[in-house]
N, C-alpha and C positions, 0 to 999 in steps of 0.2 A: 496276636494281641490286636493288630489292626482290624482283622476280621471281626473280632469280638466287639471292638468299640463301634464299628459301623452299625451294629445292631441297634445301638442306642442313639445314634445320630439321627437328627431330623433329615428328611429328604431335601434335595436341593430346592425343590418347588416350595416346600414348607418354610425353609430358612430364608429365602429371598422373597420379599414382598414386591408386588408390582410397583412401577415408578409412581403412579398416581397415589397409591396408598402410602408409599414412603413420604411423599410430599404432604399428604394430609396429616400423617403422624407428626411430621416435623413442625407443621403449622400449629397443630394442637399443643405440642410441647412448648412452642414459642409463646402461644397465647397464655398458657398456664404460668410460664415464668414471668410474663409481663403482669398478669393479674396478681401474682405473688409479690412482685416488686412494688406494685401500686399499693397493695394492702400494707406492706411493711412501711412504705413512705407515709401512708395515712396515719398509721399507729405512731410513727416517729413524730409527726407534726402534732398529733393530739397530746403526746407526752411532753413535747416542748412547750405547747401552748396551754398547759393546764393552769388554772387560776393559782396565783401566788398569794402568800400571806400579805397582810396589810403593811407589813414593814418592808416588803420587797421594793426594789427600785425599778424604774422603767415602766410604770403604769401608764397606759394610754389615755387619750382624751375621752373616748366614747363613754366609759362608765361614769366618769366625772360629769359629763353633760347630762346623762340620763337621770342622775340623782338630783338634778336641779328641778325636776318636775314631780308633782304629787297628784295622782288621780285616785286616791284610795276610796273616795266616796262614790265613785261611778258604779251604777248598777250593772250586774253581770247575770246572764241567763245561762241555763244548762242546755239550751236548744242547740242541736247540731244536725248536719245533713249526712246521709249515707248513700252509697251507690249499691243498688240492689238488682240482682238479675231477675228477669220476669218469671223464670221457672220457679223461683223460690216462693212466689206468692201462693201457688197451688198447694204446696206442702204446708204452708202456714195457715191458710184458710181452710178449716175442716169443721165438721159438725152437721147437725140436722137442720133442715129448713124449718123455721117456726110456722110456716104455712102448710106445707105438705108432709112434713116429718121425714122426708127422704134425705139421705146423706149425699147431697148433690150440690153443695155450695162451691162456688167458683169465683175467683177474683178476675175482673176484667179491667184493662187499662184503656182509657179513651180520652178524648179531648186534650190532645197534646197542645200546650201553649209554651213554646220554647222548651226549657228543661222541666217545666211543671206539667203535671197531668192529673187526671181524675181516676181514682181507684173505686170501682163499684163491686160490691159483693152481691152476687145474684145466684139464685137457685136454677141450675140447668134443667131441672125436672119441670117445675111449674113456672119458670121464667119470672118469678117475683124478685123485686129488688129489696135486699135486706138492709144495706147501708151504703153510704157514699162519702168519700173524703177526698180532699185535695192533697197532693203530695207536698205542697209548700204553702205557707201562709202568704198573705198579700202584704205589700208595703203599707204599714199603718199610717206613716207620715204623709202619704200621698193625698192630694186634694181632689184627685179624680174620682168620678162616680164608680168606676171599675178599676181599682188600684192594680198596678202590675204585681206579678209574683216576686216574692223576695229572692227566690233562688236565681231567677234570671238577672235581677239587679246585681246580686253578689257575684255571679259568674262573669258578667261584663266587667265589673270592678276588678275581679281577680285577674282576668286576662290583660286588662289595661295596666295593672300593677306590675306585671312581669314583662311588659313591653310587647305584648302580642295583641292582635286585632281580630276582626271577624273571621278572616281566612283561617287563622290558627284555631279558632273555636270550632269551625266546621271540621277541620282535620281531627280535632279532639273527639268530636261526636262520631266521626267515621271510625276512629280507632276503637271506641267502646261500643259501637252499634247503637248510638243514642240519637234521637231526633233533636234538632237544634232550632233556635229561633231564626226567623228570616232577618234579612239585613236591615229592613226598616225598623223592626223592633229593637235591634241592636243599637241603631242610631238614636232611637228615642231614649233608651236607657243611658247611652253615653251623654246625651244632652242633659239629662237630669244630674248625672255625675259632674258635669261641667258647672251646673248651677250650684250644686252642693259644695264644689271646690272653692267657690268665692267665699262662702261663710267659713269653710275650713281654713282657708288662708288667713283670714282675719283672726281666727282663734289661735292658730299656730304662732303667728307673729306677736299677738298680745301676750301669750304665755312666755315666749322667748324674750321679749323686751322686758317683761317683769323680772325674769331671772337675771338678765344683764344688769338692770337697775339695782337689784338686791345685792349683786356682787360688788358693784361700785360703792354702794352705801356701806357695805361691810368693810371695804378697804379704806373708805374715807367717810366717817360718820357725819362730817360737815355737809355732805351732799343731801342728807335727809331733809325733806321739805322743799328742795329746789325743784321747780317745775321742769326745767330743762337742764340736762347734764351733757358734758362733752365726753365723747367716747372715741377710742382708737379702733379703726376698722381696717379690714382688707377688702379690696374691691376688684372684681374681674367680670368679664363677659365671656360668653361661649355661644357657638353657633351650631345649628342643626346640620350644616353641611360645611365641609372643609373648604378653605379658601374663601375669601369674602364675597361669595355669590349666593349665600343662603337666604331663603325667604323667612326663616325663623331664627330667633336668638333670645337669650335671656341674660340678665345681669343680676348680681347679688352682692349684698353687703354683709360681711361676717365680722362680728366683734372679736378683737384679737385675743383677749384674755380668757373668755369663756368658750370661744370657738362656735358660738351660736349665730346662725343666720338671722338677721333682724329685719331684713327687707329684701325683696326681689321683684322683678318685673319681666314679663315676656313681651316680645315684639314680633310682629308679623307684617310682611309685605304683600301677603296673598290672601285673597278671599275667594273661595270657590264659587259662591253665588254671583259675585261681581264678574268673575271670569266667564261664567255661562251666559249671563245677560249681555255682557260686552260682545261676545261672539254672535249672539242672536240679533241684537239690536244695532250693533256698531258702536264702538266706544266714543265716537265723535258725534253721534246723532243726538238730537234734542230729546228724543224719547228716552234714551239711556240716561241722559243727564237729569231728567225729571225723576226717573226711577231711582237713580243713585242718591239724589238729595233726600228722598223719602226713606231710602234704605239706611242711610247714615243717621238721619234724625231719629229713627226707631232703634238705634244702637244695635243693629243686626250685622253690621260689617265686621269681619274678622281682621281686616287690615288696620293696624294702628301705627304704621311706620312707613315713611317714604324716603327715598334716597339711597345712598351707598350703604350696603350691609355692614361694612366695617365701622360706620358711624354709630351703630347701635350702642356700642360700649360708651362712647363719649356722651351721646345724647341721653342714654340711660342713667349715667352718673348725675346729670343735671336734674332728671326726673326724681331720682331717689333722694338727692340732697335737698331739693326744694320742699319735699313733703316730710322730711325727717322731724322737724320741730312740731308740726301739726299732728302727725300720726304716731311718731315714736317718742316724742318729748325728748329728743336727743339731737346733738349737733355732731356731725362727723368731721371734727376739726383736723384730724390727722388720719391719713389712710396709706395703706401699702398697695402698690400696683406695679405692674411690669414697666420697664423703661421705655418701651415704644408706644405706650398708651397715650391717647390724646385727651384723656379724662381731665388732667390737671388744668391745661389751658382752657378747656370748656368751662370748668368750674370757676376759675379765676375771672373769666369773662362774665359768667352768669351771676356771680356774687350772691349765692343763695342765702347767706347770713348777713348781708349788708357789707358796708365798706370797712367796718371796724374789726371784723373777725376774719383773719387770714387762714385759708386752708393750706395745710402743709402735706407734702407727700414723701413717704419713705420708699426706698427701693427694695424690691424683692431680691434677696441675695442669690437665689438660684438663677434668676434671669440675668443678673449682673455677671455671675460666674460664666454663663454661656456666651456672654459677649466677647470674652477673651478668645475662646476657641473660634468663634465666627470671624473675628477680626484677623486672627493669624491665618486662617484658611483663605480669607479674601486676599491677604498679602501675597500668598503663594500663587493664587489664581491670577491676580493682576500682573504679577511679575512675569508669569509665563506668556501673557498676552504681549508684553513688551520684549519678548524673546530673552528674558533674563531668568535664570534658574536659581531659585532659592530652596526648592525641594530637591528630591532625587537622592542619589547615593553618595554625593560628595561629603567629605568630612565636615561635620558641623552644620549640615543642611537641615532645613525645617521640614521634617517628615511628618506624616499624620500621627505616628506614635508619639513623636516629640511634642506635637501640638497638644495632644491629649494630656501628656505629662505636665506641660506648662500651664494648661488650664486647671489641672488638679492642684498645682502649687499656688495658683492665684486664689482658688477657692479656700485652700488651707490657710492662707494668710488672713482671711476674714475670721475663720473659726478659731484660730489660736491666739489672735491679738485683739479682737473686738472686746470692749468698746473703745479701746485706745486708738484713735484715728492716726496718730503719728507712727505708732508701732505697725499698724496695718499698712501704711504707705511704705515704710522702710522694708517690711517683709515682702511686699509686692515688687519693689524695685530691686531687691536683692537677687531675685531669680535671674533676670537677663544678665546682670553684671557678673554674678558668680559664674554662670556657665559660659560666658564669653571671655573669662579671664585666661591669661597665659602666664608663663614664667616671666616673659618680657614685659607684660602689661597686666599685673594683677589688679582686679577691680572689686574689692571686697568691702568697700566703705559702708555698704548697707547691711552687710551680714552681721548677725548678733555677735558681740564680743565675749571673750571669756573661755575658760576651759571646758564649759558645758555646751559650747556653741555647736550647731549642726555643721558649721563650716570648718573644714579641715584647716584652712589657712589661718583662721582666727584662733583655733585651738593650738596650733603650732606656735603662733605668735604669743599667746598667753603663757605658753610653757617656756618662753625665752630660749629657744634652741638656736644654735649658731647657724646651722644650715637652713636655707630657705626651702619651704615645702614645694614639692614638684606638683605641677598641675596635670601630670599624667594620671593622677588619682581620680580625676573627673570621669565619671561613667557617661554623663550626658554633657555634650558640648554644643555650642553654636558659634559659627564663624563670624568674622567681623561684618561681612555683608548682611548676614541675617540680623546681627545685633543692631546695626544702623537702621535696618528696615522695621524692626519690631519695637524699637525704643519709643517712638512717638505713641504707639498703641499703649505701652505700659504707662507712659506719662499721662495719657488721657484717662486711662482707667484707674489711675491712682490719684486722681484729682481730689483735693481735700473736701470740696463741696459734695462730690459724689460719695466719698467714703463716710462722710458725716450722716448721709441718708441711709447708710448700710450698717451703722454701728450697732443698731438694735438687733441685728441678725434675724430679721423678720422675713417670712415667706408667704407665698400665696398657696401653700399646700392645702389649706382648708378649702379654698375655692375650687382647686383642682379636684379634690375629693368629692365635693358637692357636684361638680360637672359630671364626674363619672357616675354618680348615683342617678342624675337626671337622664343621661343618655342611655342608661340601662333600662329605663322605663319608656323612653321615647327613642328607639334605635335610629342612628343616623342613616341606616341603609333603607329605611322605610319612610315613605311620604305620609305625613299626618296633617290634620287640620289644626288650627290654633287651639280649639277647645281641648283636643287630646293633649296638646303641649301644656296647656294650663293645668290640667289634671295631673300630668306626670311630674311637672315641676313642683306643684304644691305637695304631692305625696312624697317626693324625694326630699324636699326641705324638711317636712315633718319627720320622716325617718332619720334624716341626718341629725336633726336637733335633739329629738327626744326618744328615738328608737321605735321599733315596730309596735311594741306592747303599749307604750304611752300614746302613740298615735291612734291605735285602735280604740282606746278608751276615750280620747278626745273626739274622734269621729262619731262615737256613740252618743256623746253629749250634743254634738252639733246637729246630727241627723235625727236625734230623739229615737234612736233604735238601740236597744240594749246590746252590749257587747257579748259575744259568745265565749263561754269559758274555754272551749276547745280552740277557738281562734286566738285567744290570749296565750294559751299554752304553746301553740305553734309560733306565735310572735315572740314569746319569751325565749324560745329555743334559738331563734335567729339573733336576738339581742345578745344572748350569752355567747354565741359563737363569735359575734362581732367584737364583744368586749375582750374575749380571750385572744383573738387574733390581734386586736389593737395593743393589748398588753405585751403579747409576744413580739410584735414588730418594734416595740419601743425599747427592747433590751439592747444592751451594747453588743451582745453576741449576734443578734439578728441584724443589726446595722452593719456589722463587719461582714456578715455573710452576703448581704445585698451589695456591698461595695466590691467584694471579691467576684461575685457573679457578674456585676456590671463590667468590671475590668476584663473578665474572661470573654464576655460577649463582644467587647470592643476589639480584643485581640483576634477573635475569630472573624469578625467583620472585616478587619484590615488584612487578613491573611491572603496569600496568593491563590487560595482555592475558591475564591468567589466566582460566581457565574458571570460570564460576560460574553457578548455576541462574538463568535469567531474564536473563542478562547481555546478551542480544541484543534484549531487549524495548524 
């Protein structure tokens, strides 16, 4: 039987693959499994984020914002661009020459000007020119005697819109085997985009402010007819480079109820032309000073800020508040900002609305929540410098895991008890007292009373049981040394005045979202000029407020160039994806998933498997 079976067995050489082929096969299998898993994850997300019925809960802000704008009367054209291989022209251009009657027509491509070129149909037999066309129309709104080609302007705009520059355009051309414009032409187009962005900014803000005013008048009809209205806003600044050493930054004001940005400003400490001339002439020379005076008088200097970069936020607040009445017909009488901002002192000093109108500030609850964790970590750090140990493995020690838990309880006290300030304060103070309690010294005076209390001691007390509850039930404990060290922090962060500014449960999430949009168009890893920053911020604010589709229609109105139907189709696809993702992220299930993921991340970060120098010794 063994002899018979060997006949059908593969030889040893056939059954065993070489080592390199085994590895290749294993890698191919792994790639296939990864692609399959990625496809399944994509389908799962699409299924989770499908649009829901109008009666569903958890609908995000994006769709609500987009519906506040109407551009139904804007003209749309069917024009679009194609990418065509050169060999395809010969098969398309056929027929007899009208001059010599030979079947010898041929299409030639010549006179490349960036991505535009000339197509000439010529007879290869008699060399007569039959017809000639340009691959792209010219920019009709240009005042130049030889207007630039539309395809070049749109490609520069497209690359800027995705956060890429001239180098990326050259790489794009190299990948497709296409000729590209030279750098000077690219700069000329970018300069025109910067000029157009000024008018686009005015149009975006005018539409957004009108939408905000309409909302306030619907909420309070008595505001109709008032020239200036008071609005509640969130304010924040962001920088192109981390750590307050950036040459560029921008600030924005977002109305709380509608989520629309109603004003913004960019700041620059750097001008490339100034830097070149200062190096050539000497920044202290009389020649440079004369040149600089003329340079600034002609409004050519890109620098509009001097001083410490961190002051862009406070100085920017004064700029936006001072022009709010004249430009927006609004007063920003209440605003949300982070706790460490210098904006409020700067505004109180500037008094943009006079002596009689006081500007009030609410705290961002997310930033306030982080203060607790920061303060507790600083206590552990400072105690170690004094050779005192509050952290470590001792019973009731203040470990990193415990700090995260205490910070979570602090934030939960806001969520579950706002806007009742007294309840918020009791819930905050309950945490350290509850976890520092012992059988000998119970401290549950701040814990909620009754049978439904989360505190086991108060539940037992409400049940009128004879035996006293044991504090061995506590899964989280803090010892008396830790309790005495952290109690001042809890008292400071439960101050009535502070909690009163947090009772609205307001955040700067809208500003952070806008920052993300801006820096996706102007990446922090790439140095840019102020003009590029202006274009990026304007486009980001437009997309943030009204979506890609509405922004394309508004841009068509401003530039007097009709919008392309294909461009609008692509823009609508992006808007639908954003609305679906916004709706999906607003559900209770999605919020729970994010919280679980965040908790898992923290536990992994705090695990002993972290990389450290010499950890393997």
